[in-house]
KOLNU-674065 format. One record per residue (C-alpha): residue in one letter; y, z, x. Coordinates in steps of 0.05 Angstrom, whole numbers, padded with zeros to 5 digits, always signed. Layout:
AYZX
...
END
This chain:
M-00840-00052+00348
R-00781-00100+00358
G-00769-00148+00299
V-00806-00105+00249
V-00766-00086+00187
K-00780-00018+00156
G-00751+00011+00092
A-00731+00083+00075
V-00692+00120+00022
V-00642+00172+00047
G-00601+00210-00004
G-00613+00156-00057
V-00591+00100-00010
F-00642+00048+00012
L-00638+00040+00087
V-00667-00015+00128
M-00687+00003+00199
V-00697-00050+00252
G-00725-00028+00318
G-00771+00025+00349
A-00767+00097+00372
G-00705+00140+00375
Y-00645+00118+00335
G-00658+00057+00291
V-00607+00008+00266
Y-00593+00021+00193
S-00556-00022+00143
L-00542-00008+00070
V-00575-00051+00017
G-00552-00047-00056
S-00524+00016-00089
G-00452-00009-00079
A-00440+00039-00021
A-00390-00006+00015
A-00318-00006-00008
E-00308-00077+00014
T-00307-00136-00036
G-00304-00207-00010
G-00279-00181+00057
K-00219-00146+00025
T-00209-00072+00015
A-00211-00050-00057
E-00149-00007-00055
R-00147+00052-00100
R-00102+00111-00111
G-00111+00180-00142
P-00166+00232-00131
V-00233+00211-00103
G-00287+00211-00156
E-00354+00244-00148
R-00394+00178-00146
E-00344+00149-00097
A-00350+00211-00053
L-00426+00207-00054
R-00428+00133-00036
T-00380+00144+00022
A-00419+00204+00046
E-00485+00165+00043
A-00455+00107+00082
F-00428+00154+00136
L-00493+00193+00141
A-00533+00129+00147
A-00489+00103+00204
W-00493+00170+00238
A-00569+00172+00231
A-00572+00103+00261
G-00529+00124+00320
D-00477+00072+00301
E-00416+00108+00326
H-00367+00053+00307
A-00391+00046+00235
A-00392+00121+00225
A-00323+00131+00256
G-00294+00077+00211
L-00314+00116+00150
T-00273+00178+00171
N-00199+00196+00173
N-00205+00211+00248
P-00243+00153+00278
E-00232+00172+00351
A-00259+00243+00344
A-00317+00221+00300
Q-00337+00165+00347
Y-00342+00211+00407
A-00380+00263+00366
V-00432+00214+00340
R-00441+00182+00408
D-00448+00251+00443
Y-00499+00272+00391
A-00549+00224+00423
A-00522+00217+00494
E-00503+00289+00510
A-00539+00332+00459
H-00602+00289+00465
V-00616+00291+00391
T-00663+00236+00369
G-00701+00212+00307
A-00649+00241+00260
V-00665+00239+00185
I-00602+00258+00148
T-00609+00270+00073
A-00551+00276+00025
G-00555+00328-00030
K-00521+00331-00097
A-00446+00322-00093
G-00402+00377-00120
G-00337+00342-00133
T-00315+00311-00068
T-00360+00356-00025
V-00429+00330-00007
P-00481+00376+00025
F-00534+00347+00070
T-00593+00367+00113
V-00612+00343+00183
R-00683+00338+00209
A-00687+00313+00281
R-00714+00329+00350
V-00680+00350+00415
A-00714+00315+00473
Y-00697+00328+00546
Q-00736+00313+00609
G-00804+00311+00575
M-00790+00371+00531
S-00780+00365+00456
K-00768+00412+00398
P-00750+00401+00324
L-00679+00414+00302
E-00664+00428+00229
Y-00600+00451+00196
A-00555+00440+00135
S-00481+00424+00133
S-00432+00389+00087
L-00373+00341+00086
T-00314+00326+00042
V-00287+00258+00022
V-00212+00246+00015
R-00169+00186+00000
G-00141+00150+00060
L-00065+00159+00062
T-00050+00086+00079
S-00113+00047+00063
G-00130+00081-00002
K-00202+00080+00019
P-00248+00140+00008
L-00259+00171+00078
V-00298+00229+00106
D-00249+00285+00122
W-00269+00295+00195
V-00284+00365+00221
P-00331+00384+00278
S-00375+00425+00232
I-00401+00360+00202
I-00441+00347+00265
H-00466+00420+00266
P-00443+00478+00222
Q-00429+00523+00283
L-00381+00475+00316
H-00307+00490+00316
L-00247+00449+00338
G-00253+00427+00411
E-00326+00448+00417
K-00385+00402+00435
L-00460+00401+00430
R-00495+00395+00497
T-00568+00396+00521
G-00589+00410+00592
E-00604+00465+00641
P-00562+00528+00636
A-00508+00534+00689
L-00543+00596+00714
P-00618+00611+00712
P-00639+00665+00662
V-00638+00736+00688
R-00660+00805+00666
V-00615+00864+00684
V-00654+00928+00692
D-00639+01001+00709
R-00662+01038+00771
A-00732+01048+00740
G-00739+00976+00718
R-00722+00988+00645
P-00684+00930+00612
L-00610+00938+00599
T-00581+00897+00542
A-00513+00895+00509
E-00547+00903+00441
E-00577+00971+00461
Y-00520+00992+00507
P-00456+00959+00481
S-00412+00993+00533
L-00447+00953+00587
R-00430+00884+00559
R-00374+00870+00609
I-00416+00895+00667
L-00479+00857+00647
D-00440+00792+00638
E-00407+00801+00706
L-00472+00817+00741
R-00504+00754+00713
A-00444+00712+00734
R-00443+00741+00804
Y-00516+00748+00822
S-00559+00703+00777
A-00564+00648+00829
G-00599+00694+00878
A-00641+00733+00828
G-00703+00689+00834
G-00701+00658+00766
K-00717+00586+00746
G-00672+00549+00698
G-00700+00523+00633
A-00669+00477+00581
E-00630+00488+00518
L-00582+00459+00466
W-00517+00497+00467
I-00446+00495+00440
E-00396+00483+00496
P-00334+00525+00480
A-00264+00495+00475
V-00238+00547+00524
A-00273+00551+00591
E-00269+00627+00595
Q-00308+00636+00531
P-00384+00640+00534
K-00427+00582+00510
R-00471+00593+00449
T-00545+00574+00451
V-00569+00535+00389
L-00640+00518+00409
T-00682+00537+00470
L-00729+00482+00494
D-00754+00520+00555
P-00735+00592+00568
G-00747+00583+00643
R-00769+00641+00686
P-00719+00698+00688
G-00698+00730+00753
T-00684+00805+00758
I-00622+00843+00777
R-00638+00916+00790
T-00579+00963+00782
R-00568+01036+00800
L-00557+01053+00727
D-00603+01101+00690
A-00621+01081+00618
T-00631+01154+00597
V-00563+01177+00622
Q-00531+01113+00596
A-00558+01126+00526
A-00530+01197+00528
A-00462+01170+00551
E-00462+01119+00494
R-00475+01174+00443
A-00424+01221+00474
V-00364+01174+00471
T-00373+01161+00396
A-00345+01231+00384
H-00274+01207+00397
A-00236+01142+00391
S-00208+01114+00457
S-00256+01154+00500
S-00292+01136+00565
V-00342+01169+00612
V-00375+01154+00679
A-00434+01189+00710
L-00457+01183+00782
R-00503+01215+00833
P-00463+01254+00886
S-00518+01249+00939
T-00517+01172+00938
G-00456+01148+00899
D-00501+01111+00850
V-00467+01099+00783
L-00516+01122+00730
A-00476+01109+00667
V-00412+01076+00642
A-00391+01083+00570
N-00329+01068+00528
H-00312+01076+00455
R-00249+01035+00443
A-00225+00988+00389
D-00197+00939+00441
G-00263+00933+00479
F-00229+00949+00546
D-00272+00980+00600
A-00225+01038+00613
A-00281+01076+00648
M-00281+01028+00707
L-00215+00991+00701
G-00168+01042+00671
T-00102+01059+00707
T-00073+01123+00679
A-00052+01192+00702
P-00111+01240+00707
G-00072+01306+00699
S-00100+01368+00731
T-00167+01338+00751
L-00128+01312+00811
K-00119+01385+00833
I-00188+01377+00863
G-00156+01333+00916
T-00091+01373+00920
A-00131+01437+00932
A-00171+01404+00987
M-00107+01382+01021
L-00076+01452+01017
L-00141+01485+01041
D-00146+01434+01097
R-00076+01454+01122
G-00091+01528+01117
L-00034+01540+01068
V-00080+01571+01017
A-00149+01602+01015
A-00196+01612+00956
D-00195+01688+00961
R-00121+01695+00983
V-00068+01715+00932
A-00025+01657+00909
E+00039+01659+00868
C+00034+01630+00798
P+00102+01639+00764
E+00116+01613+00694
T+00161+01557+00721
V+00181+01526+00787
S+00232+01472+00805
W+00232+01417+00857
Y+00290+01369+00866
G+00320+01390+00801
K+00257+01381+00759
A+00226+01442+00726
F+00150+01447+00724
R+00115+01497+00679
N+00044+01519+00662
Q+00013+01497+00597
G+00030+01549+00545
G+00080+01581+00593
F+00032+01631+00625
S+00039+01664+00693
L-00008+01703+00739
T+00009+01762+00783
G-00032+01784+00843
K-00087+01733+00831
T-00123+01690+00882
F-00114+01616+00892
A-00184+01607+00864
T-00162+01639+00800
S-00100+01596+00796
F-00145+01535+00805
A-00193+01560+00751
R-00136+01574+00703
S-00103+01507+00722
C-00037+01538+00744
N+00011+01481+00758
T+00064+01524+00792
A+00015+01553+00843
F+00005+01482+00870
I+00077+01458+00867
K+00103+01520+00902
Q+00065+01497+00964
I+00102+01431+00971
K+00158+01460+01013
Q+00107+01487+01063
V+00070+01421+01066
D+00135+01385+01084
D+00101+01317+01083
D+00105+01273+01022
A+00048+01230+01049
A+00000+01289+01057
L-00033+01284+00988
P-00041+01208+00987
R-00070+01211+01058
E-00120+01266+01040
L-00144+01228+00979
R-00152+01164+01019
E-00182+01192+01083
V-00229+01244+01052
F-00240+01222+00979
G-00238+01147+00991
I-00186+01135+00936
G-00155+01066+00944
L-00203+01038+00995
E-00221+00974+00957
W-00289+00995+00932
Q-00343+00942+00925
T-00383+00972+00867
G-00416+00906+00850
V-00370+00891+00791
A-00295+00893+00782
S-00268+00964+00785
F-00203+01000+00800
D-00210+01050+00856
G-00148+01092+00844
D-00077+01095+00869
V-00038+01155+00894
P+00025+01124+00924
E+00071+01156+00974
V+00132+01180+00935
T+00188+01230+00947
G+00227+01285+00911
A+00205+01308+00842
E+00154+01251+00837
A+00117+01278+00898
A+00112+01346+00863
A+00087+01313+00799
E+00031+01280+00839
Y+00005+01349+00860
I-00016+01360+00787
G-00039+01289+00772
Q+00024+01264+00739
G+00079+01216+00760
K+00055+01151+00790
V-00018+01172+00802
R-00067+01122+00771
M-00140+01138+00762
N-00199+01128+00714
P-00264+01163+00698
L-00299+01126+00755
T-00250+01151+00808
V-00247+01221+00779
A-00323+01226+00776
S-00325+01204+00849
M-00273+01256+00867
V-00313+01313+00837
A-00376+01286+00869
T-00342+01286+00937
A-00320+01358+00925
K-00391+01377+00907
T-00422+01349+00972
G-00363+01348+01019
V-00376+01273+01033
F-00347+01211+01000
R-00400+01161+00980
Q-00372+01098+00949
P-00397+01088+00878
L-00448+01032+00869
V-00470+00996+00806
V-00518+00952+00845
P-00548+00961+00915
A-00501+00948+00973
E-00543+00891+01000
L-00536+00851+00936
G-00481+00800+00949
D-00474+00823+01021
R-00416+00870+01003
R-00376+00914+01050
I-00382+00986+01026
A-00321+01030+01036
T-00328+01092+01079
A-00279+01150+01085
E-00244+01161+01151
R-00267+01233+01157
R-00311+01284+01123
M-00285+01346+01090
K-00284+01406+01136
P-00344+01451+01120
A-00299+01511+01106
V-00256+01470+01059
A-00318+01441+01024
A-00348+01510+01014
Q-00284+01539+00984
L-00271+01479+00939
K-00342+01480+00912
R-00336+01555+00898
M-00270+01544+00861
L-00302+01490+00817
Q-00359+01537+00802
Q-00310+01592+00782
T-00273+01544+00736
A-00339+01526+00701
A-00360+01599+00696
S-00297+01634+00675
G-00238+01586+00678
T-00212+01532+00632
A-00278+01493+00635
A-00322+01551+00615
S-00327+01536+00541
A-00345+01463+00552
M-00396+01478+00607
A-00430+01536+00572
S-00487+01491+00548
V-00501+01463+00618
D-00555+01501+00655
G-00561+01515+00730
P-00509+01513+00785
K-00448+01476+00761
G-00375+01463+00774
A-00318+01432+00735
K-00243+01419+00728
T-00201+01406+00666
G-00140+01362+00660
S-00086+01345+00610
A-00039+01287+00626
E+00027+01279+00590
V+00044+01207+00574
D+00115+01186+00555
G+00120+01174+00481
A+00052+01203+00464
V+00046+01259+00413
N-00012+01292+00448
P-00030+01292+00522
D-00091+01254+00547
S-00154+01296+00555
W-00191+01295+00622
F-00252+01332+00648
A-00295+01327+00710
G-00358+01366+00725
W-00424+01368+00762
S-00492+01398+00752
G-00549+01390+00802
D-00545+01319+00831
L-00504+01291+00773
A-00428+01286+00767
A-00388+01259+00709
A-00316+01250+00686
A-00288+01234+00618
F-00221+01212+00589
V-00199+01216+00516
E-00132+01183+00501
G-00088+01231+00463
G-00144+01282+00461
G-00103+01343+00482
H-00132+01397+00527
G-00187+01375+00575
A-00238+01426+00551
E-00230+01408+00478
A-00242+01333+00477
A-00265+01306+00544
G-00304+01369+00564
P-00359+01364+00512
L-00370+01290+00530
V-00383+01308+00603
A-00428+01367+00584
Q-00470+01322+00539
V-00480+01272+00596
L-00496+01327+00647
R-00549+01356+00601
A-00583+01287+00597
G-00589+01284+00673
END
């Protein structure tokens, strides 16, 4: 009630409050808390004493509790920052009825506790926390002053950050898998980037209702805000993905076997992405965003192009010498092996580089491979998966670089997502653009390939992948996978690296997967077991 005077003791200081609800108006009585005498500053030099620190802290805390931004700011060594912070505490963070109690000083540091309420649009919740401040000597005035840092207002605040209360920018949302099972970054850490992006892109249309909360506004706009107190959780909307929690869990476990490893699993019959997993110190989503040479896994596309042109056939003998040269660059097979009188299918299964590069003269078209991969496998068609992704790049090049592309080297850039899609297309003969969320979400344009793989080409390519999984370079890794299956290994040499990167792509039933292990060596040794573990889970 206006005009009524009430007394209280806060931290040993008697406070007089005049006024009603919310912030009162406090003034100090007794205890010698003010450093003013007869209107003049009692100048002092030397270290701040413990009693002096406590009196200054109590005066500051009293002014803050009263919401007196000017008085509080004047007791600090950064009045401008302190004034804004104390003012925002009430006006923007909507904190009211603060009772701030000083503890026992430890030298010039004074701990304190805050008991208050956050009130916003008829909602209210208690807010309690502890913090501390330090008192220093003013450089010019000699007065004891609170050494201003944002953590005085709240211990989680850092430089440039602010406390805010209101409705979240986006309504709350649950992200679930294809069966409605919740997907969280805590349970599936590899999905953190994808989950954050899905919420940012689709929360507004997910049917949720915003609540209210107290949060810390970051100093950098790109950083996420941090919730301090939830007043009303709101009603969450739901974003249903094409992911599969069971396959995702298997992928998360698989990648832990190697540092700098990534894997993607998808369904060949639909293009649905079932799992995305990474195990990297830098947190980069190399599975979806990586741009590196895929090695011999690209021979899936090269073989399709050669079969399409009738230059080879799965059961026709193909030369596989130890080395072959093109435009002055020598290409050799890993380990220096050669094959005599063997079929093209066997060269594919053994990953014979020279059997592929020897065909480049007969192809006589440097754009043939990039065109095949774009028109049949959909590589480079600006996929709209639902989140940011890199959809591969096989540029048109000439000379020795064109030959290097035949075996997935040179300027080819892929990632586990694109390689998994490539082996899925080889399995079905039809490119289906990978999807993390349904096509209708966000009204996205889904990429379609210009033409289907010829049935005769599809049949031979599928048979060659099966032979590779049964008796070729992928046999050891795929031995634990039951049922009809196909696979292709890859090793990509990177300039300056001690070991080549390990690549592997395979399918079993209606599940395809591809994995990449940086510096992992041969495809069957590092990446292969990751793919096999994921395929078994499906």
